[in-house]
C-alpha positions, -999 to +999 in steps of 0.1 A: +799+225+061+813+216+025+838+242-002+829+268+008+858+290-010+851+297-045+883+295-070+902+328-067+905+335-108+864+330-112+862+364-131+827+355-146+798+351-135+788+329-112+751+306-108+737+290-077+712+260-073+702+241-054+688+199-046+665+200-021+661+164-005+638+150+015+632+136+037+662+149+054+691+126+056+714+122+082+752+128+080+763+097+079+741+086+052+751+117+035+798+107+035+799+094+002+784+124-017+803+148+000+833+123-009+818+134-044+820+169-038+847+171-023+867+156-054+850+181-078+860+210-058+897+195-061+890+192-096+875+221-104+902+242-085+926+221-099+907+233-135+910+274-121+870+267-123+843+278-097+824+249-081+813+253-045+788+240-026+772+239+018+753+208+032+724+222+050+709+199+073+671+215+087+644+198+103+621+193+072+650+189+042+685+185+031+699+213+010+728+210-010+738+241-023+759+252-049+779+278-069+793+272-105+805+294-136+783+273-156+743+271-154+745+236-170+726+212-145+734+183-166+768+177-162+786+145-146+792+158-115+752+165-113+743+125-129+766+118-103+755+135-075+722+122-085+730+083-092+746+088-055+707+103-037+694+076-062+715+052-041+703+063-010+666+061-019+661+099-010+637+120-030+650+153-042+644+180-063+664+207-081+660+242-083+668+267-117+701+282-124+700+315-108+729+343-110+741+354-080+772+372-092+788+384-128+818+401-130+813+409-168+823+442-179+791+455-200+795+460-237+798+494-247+774+507-274+788+518-300+785+554-312 
């Protein structure tokens, strides 16, 4: 399990998306990717951002679940993750981001 704790300062929308790696990859092949994810988590914590990931290995696919304070999927970390996956010659796809937590206050109607 990797970086499952959100930064405590999260007070806005949190987005979730996943990378699906097929065929599934053994843990030993994902070591460099795990280090990359750990570094991003530490950087996010330092910058009071939300970034959490979890690697989930299943029989037919490996998932990288991502929680982030941004729905953008073309950030530097995404490019680094995708480069690592290409280096492993692992096929992968990415889901669309969905909001899973929205603590922004609702807008008040003008009277």
